[in-house]
C-alpha positions as CSV (number, residue, x, y, z in Angstrom):
1,X,-2.8,2.3,-15.5
2,X,-0.9,5.5,-14.7
3,X,1.4,5.4,-11.6
4,X,1.1,8.5,-9.5
5,X,4.0,9.7,-7.3
6,X,3.1,11.8,-4.2
7,X,5.3,14.9,-3.8
8,X,6.1,16.6,-0.4
9,X,3.8,19.6,-1.1
10,X,0.8,17.3,-1.7
11,X,1.0,17.4,-5.5
12,X,0.7,14.1,-7.5
13,X,3.0,13.5,-10.4
14,X,1.5,11.6,-13.4
15,X,4.0,10.4,-16.0
16,X,1.1,9.9,-18.5
17,X,0.0,13.5,-18.1
18,X,3.5,14.7,-18.9
19,X,3.7,12.4,-22.0
20,X,0.4,13.4,-23.6
21,X,0.1,17.1,-22.6
22,X,1.9,18.5,-25.6
23,X,0.0,16.4,-28.3
24,X,-3.3,17.4,-26.6
25,X,-2.3,21.0,-26.3
26,X,-1.4,21.2,-30.0
27,X,-5.0,20.1,-30.8
28,X,-6.5,22.4,-28.3
29,X,-4.7,25.4,-29.7
30,X,-6.3,24.7,-33.0
31,X,-9.8,24.4,-31.8
32,X,-10.3,26.3,-28.5
33,X,-11.3,30.0,-28.7
34,X,-8.8,32.6,-27.7
35,X,-10.8,33.7,-24.7
36,X,-13.7,32.4,-22.5
37,X,-14.3,29.7,-19.9
38,X,-13.1,26.1,-20.0
39,X,-14.3,23.4,-17.6
40,X,-12.0,20.4,-17.2
41,X,-13.7,17.2,-15.9
42,X,-11.8,14.6,-13.9
43,X,-8.6,16.8,-13.9
44,X,-6.7,14.2,-11.8
45,X,-3.2,15.3,-10.7
46,X,-3.8,18.8,-12.2
47,X,-0.7,18.8,-14.5
48,X,-2.9,19.2,-17.6
49,X,-4.7,22.1,-16.0
50,X,-1.4,23.8,-15.2
51,X,0.1,23.2,-18.6
52,X,-3.0,24.2,-20.6
53,X,-3.8,27.3,-18.5
54,X,-0.2,28.5,-18.8
55,X,-0.1,27.9,-22.5
56,X,-3.6,29.5,-23.2
57,X,-3.6,32.6,-20.9
58,X,-6.7,34.1,-22.5
59,X,-8.9,31.3,-21.2
60,X,-10.2,31.0,-17.7
61,X,-9.4,27.4,-16.8
62,X,-11.6,25.7,-14.2
63,X,-10.4,22.2,-13.2
64,X,-12.6,19.7,-11.3
65,X,-12.4,16.3,-9.7
66,X,-14.6,14.4,-7.2
67,X,-11.5,13.2,-5.4
68,X,-10.2,15.3,-2.4
69,X,-6.7,14.0,-3.1
70,X,-6.9,15.1,-6.7
71,X,-8.2,18.5,-5.8
72,X,-5.3,18.9,-3.2
73,X,-2.9,18.0,-6.0
74,X,-4.4,20.5,-8.4
75,X,-4.2,23.2,-5.8
76,X,-0.5,22.3,-5.0
77,X,0.5,22.5,-8.7
78,X,-1.4,25.8,-9.1
79,X,0.4,27.3,-6.0
80,X,3.7,26.5,-7.7
81,X,2.9,28.3,-10.9
82,X,0.6,31.1,-9.8
83,X,-1.2,31.1,-13.1
84,X,-3.8,33.9,-12.8
85,X,-6.3,32.2,-15.1
86,X,-6.3,28.8,-13.3
87,X,-9.3,28.6,-11.0
88,X,-9.8,26.8,-7.7
89,X,-10.7,23.1,-8.4
90,X,-14.3,22.2,-8.1
91,X,-15.7,19.0,-6.4
92,X,-17.6,18.1,-9.5
93,X,-19.0,14.6,-9.9
94,X,-20.6,13.8,-13.2
95,X,-23.1,11.5,-11.5
96,X,-24.3,14.2,-9.0
97,X,-26.0,17.1,-10.7
98,X,-26.0,19.1,-7.4
99,X,-22.2,19.4,-7.8
100,X,-22.3,20.9,-11.3
101,X,-21.4,24.5,-11.7
102,X,-23.8,27.2,-12.9
103,X,-23.2,29.3,-16.0
104,X,-21.8,28.5,-19.4
105,X,-18.4,27.5,-20.7
106,X,-16.9,27.8,-24.1
107,X,-15.5,24.3,-23.8
108,X,-15.7,21.2,-21.6
109,X,-12.7,18.8,-21.5
110,X,-12.6,15.2,-20.3
111,X,-9.3,13.3,-20.5
112,X,-9.0,9.6,-19.6
113,X,-12.2,9.4,-17.5
114,X,-14.8,7.5,-19.6
115,X,-13.0,4.1,-19.4
116,X,-12.2,4.5,-15.7
117,X,-15.7,5.1,-14.5
118,X,-19.2,3.6,-14.8
119,X,-21.2,4.3,-17.9
120,X,-23.5,6.5,-15.8
121,X,-20.6,8.9,-15.5
122,X,-20.5,9.3,-19.3
123,X,-24.2,9.8,-19.3
124,X,-23.8,12.5,-16.7
125,X,-20.9,14.1,-18.7
126,X,-23.1,14.5,-21.8
127,X,-26.0,16.0,-19.8
128,X,-23.5,18.4,-18.2
129,X,-22.0,19.4,-21.6
130,X,-25.5,19.9,-23.0
131,X,-26.3,22.3,-20.2
132,X,-22.9,24.0,-19.9
133,X,-22.0,24.6,-23.5
134,X,-23.4,27.5,-25.6
135,X,-25.2,26.7,-28.8
136,X,-24.1,26.6,-31.5
137,X,-20.5,25.7,-31.4
138,X,-19.5,25.0,-27.8
139,X,-16.8,22.4,-27.7
140,X,-16.7,19.0,-25.9
141,X,-13.2,17.4,-26.1
142,X,-12.7,13.8,-25.1
143,X,-9.4,11.9,-25.0
144,X,-8.7,8.3,-24.3
145,X,-8.7,4.7,-25.6
146,X,-11.8,3.4,-27.3
147,X,-13.2,0.3,-29.1
148,X,-13.8,1.2,-32.8
149,X,-15.6,-1.3,-35.1
150,X,-13.5,-0.5,-38.1
151,X,-10.1,-0.7,-36.3
152,X,-8.9,-3.9,-34.6
153,X,-8.0,-3.3,-31.0
154,X,-4.3,-3.4,-30.4
155,X,-2.9,-6.0,-28.0
156,X,-1.9,-3.3,-25.5
157,X,-5.4,-1.9,-25.4
158,X,-6.9,-5.4,-25.1
159,X,-4.7,-5.9,-22.0
160,X,-5.6,-2.5,-20.7
161,X,-9.3,-3.2,-21.1
162,X,-8.9,-6.6,-19.2
163,X,-7.0,-4.8,-16.5
164,X,-9.7,-2.2,-16.1
165,X,-12.5,-4.8,-15.9
166,X,-10.5,-6.8,-13.4
167,X,-10.3,-3.7,-11.2
168,X,-14.0,-2.9,-11.6
169,X,-16.5,-4.7,-13.8
170,X,-18.2,-1.3,-14.5
171,X,-15.0,0.0,-16.1
172,X,-13.6,-0.7,-19.6
173,X,-12.9,0.7,-23.0
174,X,-16.1,2.1,-24.4
175,X,-17.4,1.7,-27.9
176,X,-16.8,4.9,-29.8
177,X,-20.0,4.8,-31.7
178,X,-22.0,4.3,-28.5
179,X,-20.3,7.4,-27.1
180,X,-21.0,9.4,-30.3
181,X,-24.7,8.3,-30.3
182,X,-25.1,9.3,-26.6
183,X,-23.5,12.7,-27.4
184,X,-25.8,13.2,-30.3
185,X,-28.9,12.6,-28.1
186,X,-27.7,15.6,-26.0
187,X,-27.2,18.0,-28.9
188,X,-23.5,17.3,-29.5
189,X,-22.2,16.4,-32.9
190,X,-18.9,14.7,-33.6
191,X,-16.8,17.0,-35.8
192,X,-13.3,15.4,-35.5
193,X,-11.7,12.1,-34.7
194,X,-7.9,12.1,-34.6
195,X,-5.3,9.6,-33.6
196,X,-3.1,10.4,-30.6
197,X,0.0,8.7,-29.1
198,X,-0.1,5.4,-27.3
199,X,-3.2,4.1,-29.2
200,X,-5.5,6.9,-27.9
201,X,-7.8,9.1,-29.9
202,X,-9.3,12.5,-29.5
203,X,-13.0,13.1,-30.2
204,X,-14.2,16.7,-30.7
205,X,-18.0,17.5,-30.5
206,X,-19.8,20.7,-31.1
207,X,-23.0,21.9,-29.5
208,X,-25.8,22.1,-32.1
């Protein structure tokens, strides 16, 4: 589990966000449009939102998180940078449709949420992506650790999964194929699976 450090201005510092930001950004550069709106789900500390919005100035970046502490952290990081394309964080909860934003986005991003939430949150995420992404071609990007039938789970991910389930029985690494099947039922087709650092993977889906 990531260890967050609280800074004096209310920002939270996430070592994991610092480590994986550049590999994720490299992939996003190749697959995001040059302009449009991006919705980030479960943005956490806000460091990803800051890094990505600064690196991709043509995109209007809207971070979101149901946690007030996370939203305060996002706002604190944004105040430091003053990125004009980084929007005010939304209090979006994937399991509460009344909190979902109106309008369409060119992309929806969700990094390290699916395994640290109930399965109902993933179901809500797919419903939201179906509604928010234009067809054809809107992008849903997922990042995290998964169970994959054809690839043995590493010892570190086995331990991670056990830790998650000990914290909350509703949490845990999800089966990649179950996530892909759920996405397909909401008009989202897997177009790319690529390995990432620390035994994580990226999954890219397109709205059909």
